C-alpha positions in Angstrom: 0.0 0.0 0.0 2.9 2.4 0.7 4.2 1.9 -2.8 0.7 2.8 -4.2 0.5 5.9 -1.9 4.0 6.9 -3.1 3.0 6.5 -6.7 -0.2 8.6 -6.1 1.8 11.4 -4.6 4.4 11.3 -7.4 1.7 11.7 -10.0 0.0 14.5 -8.0 3.3 16.4 -7.7 3.8 16.1 -11.5 0.4 17.5 -12.2 1.1 20.4 -9.8 4.5 21.0 -11.5 2.9 21.1 -15.0 0.3 23.5 -13.8 2.9 25.8 -12.2 5.1 25.7 -15.4 2.1 26.5 -17.6 1.2 29.5 -15.3 4.8 30.7 -15.5 5.1 30.3 -19.3 2.0 32.3 -19.9 2.9 35.0 -17.4 6.4 35.4 -19.0 4.9 35.6 -22.5 2.2 38.1 -21.4 4.9 40.3 -19.7 6.8 40.3 -22.9 3.6 41.3 -24.9 3.2 44.3 -22.6 6.8 45.3 -23.1 6.5 45.0 -26.9 3.0 46.3 -27.6 1.6 48.4 -24.8 4.0 51.1 -25.3 3.6 53.6 -28.1 6.2 53.3 -30.8 6.7 54.8 -34.2 6.6 51.5 -36.0 2.8 51.0 -35.9 -0.1 50.7 -38.2 -3.3 52.6 -37.3 -6.9 51.6 -37.8 -6.4 47.8 -37.4 -9.1 45.8 -35.8 -9.5 42.2 -34.6 -11.7 41.5 -37.7 -8.7 42.3 -39.9 -6.6 39.6 -38.3 -9.0 36.7 -37.6 -11.9 34.8 -39.2 -14.7 33.5 -37.0 -15.6 29.9 -37.4 -19.4 29.3 -36.9 -19.6 25.7 -37.8 -22.0 23.9 -35.3 -22.6 20.3 -34.2 -25.9 18.9 -33.1 -24.9 16.3 -30.4 -28.1 14.4 -31.0 -27.3 13.9 -34.7 -23.6 13.3 -34.4 -21.9 9.9 -34.8 -19.7 10.4 -31.7 -20.4 8.5 -28.5 -18.4 11.1 -26.5 -17.5 14.7 -27.1 -14.5 16.7 -25.9 -16.3 19.6 -24.4 -14.8 23.1 -24.0 -17.2 24.7 -21.6 -17.1 27.7 -19.3 -17.2 25.5 -16.1 -14.3 23.4 -17.3 -12.3 26.4 -18.2 -12.8 27.9 -14.7 -12.2 24.6 -12.9 -9.1 23.2 -14.7 -8.5 24.9 -17.9 -9.1 21.5 -19.6 -12.0 20.3 -21.7 -14.2 17.5 -20.3 -15.1 14.2 -22.0 -18.9 13.9 -21.9 -21.3 11.3 -23.2 -22.8 12.9 -26.4 -26.4 12.0 -25.3 -26.0 14.1 -22.2 -25.4 17.3 -24.2 -28.7 18.6 -25.5 -27.9 21.9 -27.2 -26.0 22.7 -30.4 -22.3 23.5 -29.9 -19.6 25.1 -32.0 -17.0 22.8 -33.5 -13.5 23.5 -32.2 -11.2 23.8 -35.2 -7.5 23.4 -35.5 -5.2 26.4 -34.7 -8.0 28.4 -33.2 -8.5 30.6 -30.2 -11.6 30.5 -28.1 -12.8 33.7 -26.5 -15.7 33.8 -24.1 -18.3 36.5 -24.6 -19.9 35.8 -21.1 -18.8 38.3 -18.3 -15.8 39.5 -20.2 -14.3 41.2 -17.1 -13.1 37.6 -16.4 -10.7 36.7 -19.1 -11.4 33.3 -20.7 -9.2 32.6 -23.7 -8.4 29.1 -24.8 -5.3 28.2 -26.8 -6.1 25.5 -29.4 -2.8 25.4 -31.2 -2.3 22.5 -33.5 -4.8 19.8 -34.5 -8.2 19.8 -32.8 -9.9 16.4 -32.3 -12.8 15.6 -34.6 -15.2 15.3 -31.5 -14.0 18.6 -30.0 -16.9 21.2 -29.4 -17.3 24.3 -27.3 -20.1 26.2 -25.6 -21.8 28.8 -27.8 -20.7 31.2 -25.1 -17.3 31.0 -26.8 -16.4 32.4 -30.2 -14.0 30.4 -32.3 -11.4 32.6 -33.9 -8.9 31.4 -36.6 -5.9 33.7 -37.3 -5.8 34.7 -40.9 -2.0 34.3 -40.7 -1.0 31.3 -38.6 2.3 32.9 -38.0 0.5 35.5 -35.8 -1.2 32.9 -33.7 0.7 33.7 -30.4 0.5 37.4 -30.9 -3.3 37.2 -31.3 -3.7 34.9 -28.3 -1.8 37.2 -25.9 -3.5 40.3 -27.5 -6.9 38.8 -26.5 -5.6 38.1 -23.0 -4.2 41.6 -22.6 -5.4 44.2 -20.1 -6.3 46.6 -22.8 -8.6 43.9 -24.5 -10.3 43.0 -21.2 -11.0 46.7 -20.5 -12.5 47.1 -24.0 -14.6 44.0 -23.8 -15.9 45.0 -20.3 -16.9 48.4 -21.5 -18.9 47.0 -24.3 -20.7 44.3 -22.2 -24.4 44.6 -21.5 -26.8 42.6 -19.4 -29.4 42.7 -16.7 -27.1 41.6 -14.0 -23.3 41.6 -13.2 -23.3 37.8 -13.4 -24.8 37.7 -16.9 -23.0 40.4 -18.9 -22.2 39.7 -22.5 -20.5 41.3 -25.4 -21.8 41.0 -28.9 -19.6 39.1 -31.4 -19.6 42.1 -33.8 -18.3 44.3 -31.0 -15.6 41.8 -30.2 -14.4 41.9 -33.8 -14.2 45.7 -33.6 -11.5 45.5 -30.9 -8.9 48.1 -31.8 -5.4 46.5 -32.2 -3.2 48.9 -30.5 0.4 49.6 -31.6 0.1 47.0 -34.4 3.1 46.2 -36.4 3.0 43.2 -38.7 6.8 42.6 -38.4 6.8 42.9 -34.6 3.7 40.6 -34.3 5.5 38.0 -36.4 8.7 38.3 -34.3 6.7 38.1 -31.0 4.8 35.0 -32.2 8.1 33.4 -33.3 9.6 34.0 -29.9 6.6 32.9 -27.8 4.8 30.1 -29.8 7.2 27.5 -28.2 5.7 28.6 -24.9 2.2 27.8 -26.1 3.3 24.5 -27.6 4.8 23.5 -24.3 1.6 24.6 -22.5 -0.4 22.4 -24.8 1.9 19.4 -24.2 1.8 19.9 -20.5 -2.0 20.0 -20.6 -2.2 16.8 -22.5 0.1 15.2 -19.9 -2.1 16.6 -17.1 -5.0 14.8 -18.7 -3.2 11.5 -18.8 -1.8 11.9 -15.3 -5.3 12.7 -13.9 -6.6 9.5 -15.4 -3.7 7.6 -14.0 -4.2 9.2 -10.6 -7.9 8.1 -10.7 -6.8 4.5 -11.3 -4.3 4.7 -8.5 -7.0 6.1 -6.2 -9.3 3.3 -7.1 -6.6 0.7 -6.2 -6.1 2.5 -2.9 -9.7 2.3 -2.1 -9.8 -1.4 -2.9 -6.8 -2.1 -0.6 -8.5 -0.2 2.2 -11.8 -1.9 1.8 -12.8 -4.5 4.5 -13.9 -6.9 1.6 -10.3 -7.2 0.4 -8.9 -8.1 3.8 
């Protein structure tokens, strides 16, 4: 039993290490973004908006008509809880969802004062869907992926989205998709955006790899926990 407990602790420590590393990687890249783009420079292009740099994917999936037994579901609760999608039985999801496409960025339109931006760099699974509270943005130039991701997470973007949000209560404020696409891109420089993405994209790739590992480790931890429960059960003595 001690060996199983030790294995459980090792897996738990690895999960925490990956979570801490991801937090540090994102904080470092965001600080670099502030340094490069949130200061006025001469090398900028004016009158650039989010709509000039991304396309919005609106492809939907009706779970009840799909051929999938389970869906990888990117939802608001899963983002807030773990930053990871949940795997759910298809028949348990009743409403239409947006399909999550490869090399996309998911941005929540709900309560925009709380930043919810999901990095979907690389191939998305065929059964990946997201809540319609998210908008699915695909960079027009993949070489600007990291730049756009950190732009949407920036303090200036959060302030803009919050100022445009409407709703009957503070807990259900929303911003319209058209207004999100009108986000002014401050201090934009195509060359600097490319250089920033080139420098920070490895951070996002590492974050994605760490998240995938966390999923596998979490599954392994559940198996170990189940073994621990069986050993401690009176029926097994």
